[in-house]
Each structure stands twice: as C-alpha cells, then as structure tokens.
C-alpha positions as CSV (number, residue, x, y, z in Angstrom):
1,A,159.2,66.5,219.5
2,I,161.7,68.9,221.2
3,F,163.3,71.4,218.9
4,N,166.7,72.6,220.1
5,L,167.6,76.1,218.9
6,G,171.3,75.6,219.5
7,A,173.9,73.5,217.8
8,G,174.5,71.1,220.7
9,V,172.0,68.6,222.1
10,D,174.2,66.8,224.7
11,K,172.4,68.3,227.7
12,L,169.0,67.2,226.3
13,L,170.2,63.7,225.7
14,K,171.3,63.5,229.3
15,D,168.0,64.7,230.6
16,A,166.3,61.7,232.2
17,T,162.9,63.6,232.4
18,I,162.5,63.5,228.6
19,P,160.6,60.4,227.5
20,Q,162.7,58.1,225.3
21,H,160.1,58.1,222.6
22,V,160.2,61.9,222.2
23,P,162.5,62.9,219.3
24,V,165.0,65.7,219.7
25,V,165.5,67.8,216.6
26,R,168.5,70.1,216.3
27,L,168.9,73.0,213.9
28,R,171.5,72.1,211.3
29,D,172.9,75.5,210.9
30,A,170.7,78.7,211.1
31,G,173.8,80.9,210.7
32,M,175.7,79.3,213.5
33,A,178.5,77.8,211.4
34,A,179.5,81.2,210.1
35,Q,179.5,82.7,213.6
36,M,181.7,79.9,215.0
37,S,184.2,80.4,212.2
38,E,184.3,84.1,212.9
39,Y,185.0,83.4,216.5
40,A,187.7,80.9,215.7
41,L,189.3,83.3,213.2
42,Y,189.3,86.0,215.9
43,G,190.9,83.7,218.4
44,A,193.6,82.6,216.0
45,L,194.3,86.2,214.9
46,R,194.3,87.4,218.5
47,F,197.3,85.1,219.3
48,H,198.9,85.2,215.9
49,R,199.1,89.0,216.0
50,D,200.0,89.2,219.7
51,F,196.9,91.2,220.6
52,D,196.9,89.4,224.0
53,T,200.4,90.7,224.7
54,Y,199.4,94.2,223.6
55,E,196.4,94.2,225.9
56,R,198.6,93.5,228.9
57,Q,201.1,96.1,227.7
58,Q,198.4,98.7,227.5
59,A,197.5,98.0,231.1
60,R,201.1,98.8,232.0
61,R,201.3,101.7,229.6
62,E,204.1,99.9,227.8
63,W,205.0,100.5,224.1
64,T,206.9,97.5,222.8
65,Q,206.5,95.8,219.4
66,C,206.5,92.0,219.1
67,A,208.4,90.4,216.3
68,A,206.1,89.6,213.4
69,V,205.5,86.0,212.3
70,A,204.1,85.1,208.9
71,A,200.8,83.2,208.9
72,R,202.5,80.4,206.8
73,D,204.9,79.9,209.8
74,R,202.0,79.5,212.3
75,R,200.6,76.0,212.8
76,V,196.9,75.8,213.7
77,G,195.2,72.6,214.8
78,V,191.5,72.2,214.5
79,L,189.9,69.5,216.6
80,G,186.9,68.4,214.6
81,A,186.5,68.1,210.9
82,G,182.7,68.0,210.5
83,V,180.7,70.8,209.0
84,L,181.9,73.3,211.6
85,G,185.5,72.1,211.8
86,A,185.9,72.0,208.0
87,D,184.5,75.6,207.7
88,V,186.9,76.8,210.4
89,A,189.9,75.0,208.9
90,T,189.1,76.2,205.3
91,K,188.9,79.9,206.4
92,L,192.0,79.7,208.5
93,A,193.9,78.2,205.6
94,A,192.6,80.8,203.2
95,L,194.4,83.4,205.5
96,G,197.6,81.5,204.9
97,F,197.9,79.5,208.2
98,R,199.3,76.0,208.1
99,V,196.2,74.1,209.2
100,R,195.6,70.5,210.2
101,T,192.4,68.9,211.4
102,W,191.6,65.9,213.7
103,S,188.6,63.6,213.3
104,R,187.6,60.2,214.6
105,T,187.2,58.9,211.0
106,P,189.3,59.7,208.0
107,K,188.3,62.8,206.0
108,A,189.4,64.0,202.6
109,A,192.0,66.7,202.6
110,L,190.5,70.1,202.2
111,K,191.8,72.0,199.1
112,V,192.3,75.7,199.8
113,T,193.8,78.5,197.7
114,T,195.3,81.6,199.3
115,I,197.2,84.6,198.1
116,D,201.0,84.8,198.1
117,H,201.3,88.6,198.4
118,A,205.0,88.6,197.9
119,A,204.6,86.8,194.5
120,A,201.2,88.5,193.8
121,S,199.8,85.1,192.9
122,K,197.4,82.4,194.1
123,V,199.0,79.3,195.8
124,D,197.6,76.1,197.1
125,N,197.4,75.7,200.9
126,P,195.8,72.4,201.6
127,V,194.6,71.4,205.0
128,E,196.3,68.3,206.5
129,S,193.8,65.7,207.6
130,H,194.6,63.5,210.7
131,S,192.3,60.9,212.2
132,G,192.1,58.1,214.7
133,P,189.7,56.1,216.8
134,D,190.6,57.9,220.0
135,L,192.3,60.9,221.4
136,A,195.5,59.1,222.2
137,G,198.3,57.3,220.5
138,D,200.9,58.1,217.9
139,A,198.4,59.5,215.3
140,F,197.0,62.0,217.8
141,D,200.4,62.9,219.1
142,K,201.5,63.7,215.5
143,F,198.5,66.0,215.1
144,L,199.4,67.9,218.3
145,E,203.1,68.1,217.6
146,D,204.3,71.7,217.2
147,V,200.7,73.2,217.1
148,D,200.9,76.9,218.0
149,I,197.1,77.5,218.2
150,L,194.6,74.8,219.0
151,V,191.0,75.3,218.1
152,N,188.4,72.9,219.6
153,V,185.0,72.3,218.0
154,L,184.5,68.7,218.9
155,P,181.2,67.4,220.3
156,L,181.0,66.5,224.0
157,T,181.1,62.7,224.5
158,P,182.4,60.4,227.3
159,A,185.6,60.1,225.2
160,T,186.1,63.9,224.9
161,T,185.2,64.9,228.4
162,G,188.2,66.3,230.2
163,F,190.6,65.6,227.3
164,L,192.0,69.1,227.2
165,D,194.3,68.4,230.1
166,R,197.9,68.8,231.3
167,A,199.2,65.8,229.2
168,L,197.7,67.2,226.0
169,F,198.9,70.8,226.6
170,A,202.4,69.4,227.1
171,K,202.4,68.0,223.6
172,L,201.7,71.3,221.9
173,A,204.4,73.8,220.9
174,K,205.9,75.7,223.9
175,G,203.8,78.9,224.3
176,A,200.8,77.6,222.4
177,A,197.3,79.0,222.7
178,L,193.9,77.4,223.2
179,V,190.6,78.5,221.6
180,N,187.7,76.5,223.0
181,L,184.2,77.2,221.5
182,A,182.8,73.6,221.9
183,R,182.0,72.6,225.4
184,G,183.3,73.6,228.8
185,A,183.6,70.0,230.0
186,H,186.3,69.4,227.5
187,V,188.7,71.4,229.6
188,V,190.3,70.5,233.0
189,P,190.4,74.0,234.4
190,D,193.1,73.3,237.0
191,D,195.3,71.8,234.3
192,L,194.7,74.8,232.0
193,I,195.7,77.2,234.7
194,A,198.8,75.2,235.6
195,A,199.8,75.1,231.9
196,L,199.4,78.9,231.7
197,D,201.3,79.6,234.9
198,E,204.2,77.3,233.8
199,G,204.4,79.0,230.3
200,Q,203.5,75.9,228.3
201,L,200.4,77.9,227.2
202,R,200.6,81.6,226.4
203,G,196.8,82.1,226.6
204,A,193.3,80.7,226.2
205,L,190.1,82.2,224.7
206,L,187.2,80.4,226.3
207,D,183.5,80.7,225.4
208,V,182.1,77.7,227.2
209,F,182.3,76.5,230.8
210,D,181.4,73.6,233.0
211,P,179.6,72.7,235.2
212,H,177.9,76.1,235.5
213,E,177.1,79.0,233.2
214,P,177.4,81.9,233.9
215,L,180.9,81.3,235.2
216,P,180.8,81.8,239.0
217,E,182.1,85.3,240.0
218,D,184.8,83.7,242.2
219,H,186.2,81.4,239.5
220,P,189.9,81.9,238.9
221,L,189.4,81.9,235.1
222,W,187.8,85.4,235.4
223,T,191.0,87.0,236.7
224,H,193.8,84.9,235.2
225,P,195.9,87.2,233.0
226,G,196.3,84.6,230.3
227,V,192.5,83.9,229.9
228,R,189.9,85.8,227.9
229,V,186.3,84.9,228.8
230,T,183.3,85.4,226.6
231,P,179.7,84.5,227.7
232,H,178.9,81.6,225.3
233,V,178.5,83.8,222.3
234,A,180.5,81.9,219.6
235,A,177.3,80.8,217.9
236,Q,174.0,82.5,218.9
237,T,170.7,81.6,217.3
238,I,169.6,84.4,214.9
239,P,165.7,84.2,214.8
240,A,165.5,85.3,211.2
241,E,167.9,82.6,210.1
242,A,166.5,79.9,212.4
243,A,162.8,80.3,211.3
244,A,163.1,78.5,207.9
245,P,165.2,75.5,209.1
246,G,162.9,75.2,212.1
247,V,159.7,75.1,209.9
248,D,161.4,72.6,207.6
249,A,162.3,70.3,210.5
250,M,158.7,70.4,211.7
251,R,157.4,69.4,208.3
252,T,159.7,66.4,208.2
C-alpha cells in the first residue's frame, strides 16, 4: 500500500507507474482540517477588514481608513461542503458572516450560533446549503450571486479543472475576492489576472498552483498587486498528529 501524508491523492491516482492492485491510503485528518480552516478564516478576514488595501497603502506611506462593513453584511461562499468545507463554513458563520456552501449532493443546513454584540446575546446564524450535479446552471448561479468572498476547498476532478474562470468570476459581486486552498488546476490564471485588472475581483489569496510548484520565478502571479502567494502551506502534515492515524490505517 501507498500511504499519502497529505489530504489530496489526485496526483497519485493519475500516476500510471503505480500498479492498479496497490491501494492508496490517505490520512483522514491529522490536524489538516483545523489548519485549512485557519487559512480560510485568515483569507476571509484579510479581505473583510481591508488588510489587502492597507498593505498597498503602507507601500505608498498613505494613511487612509476604509469604511467598516459588519460581518453580517459580508457574503461568503464556500465551494465544498464535506468535512473540510463544513468546518470552514461553520467557523466563518460563528464569526457572524453570511455563509453559504456548494456541494454536488444535498447537505443538511449547518446550524451555527454567533454573538450579537449589540444585543449582548446569542443568535442563530445558519449556513445556507446549495447543491447541484454540476458547476453550471441556475442553482450554481444562485449560489454565486452577490458572493463577496469565495473560498474553494473542492477536490480536483475533470469537472472542477479550470472552473474558476472568467465566466464564474463575472457572476460574483463586483469587487469580490478569491481564496483558493484546494488545487491550482481549479484556476485559469489568465482569467484570474484579467478579472483583477478589470476590477471584477479585488484580490486573490492563492496557496496552490498548476502545473508546477514552486511557482516559477517569472510567473505574473508573483508580482500582481492583487495577488498574495503562499507556498502550499494551508494544511501541512504535523508528524505528531499524523502518527496515530497512519498506524491505524496500516492496521486496517
């Protein structure tokens, strides 16, 4: 058997040198779900609190305050509603964001409680659940409508390859932001850059890239002012947390 220490196994499944009879075993968590949620929360807060704008202002030595927006007025869409997506969505909703998820099959609505600080009381802030058999059509368009921050945690499949493109970006709220911590092949880089240049997107936080990692030094994503690059660190394997699940997988 081949034991994969990361969350994704798509590259192993495409490797023609691996005999068909050899099973591929993936770690079910090993602390990676918590890390991915942390990354998604950072991404959402980065754009929600205008830290991307303040970084650019600092480079110009400019002191200008952006108008504050309440979390309840910020719409966050989470692509993926499995273990990872549900954890991300629940934690975002707990901060007060208006959150919706997308999945291929219907999921039960996530019940979340947050704090209404103005009323000093707890209030329900359920996560909307959207679903459909493919990434097209009226149901998917309704999910994308007016989304301010789009977080992608979908797996890479033939259906999801290149789906983060110009047409999808155009369906988001004007000035929306993208947080991609799933797979680089989900994104069409030229379409992303065009959407940023045209102002349809305000920014993108990217942790994964295709077809090569590290991202080549001459790639335009490195220097685009609307892009923040991280070196595939959204969910790193922590040896101490991976040991027990790995041993359990070997025993089974």
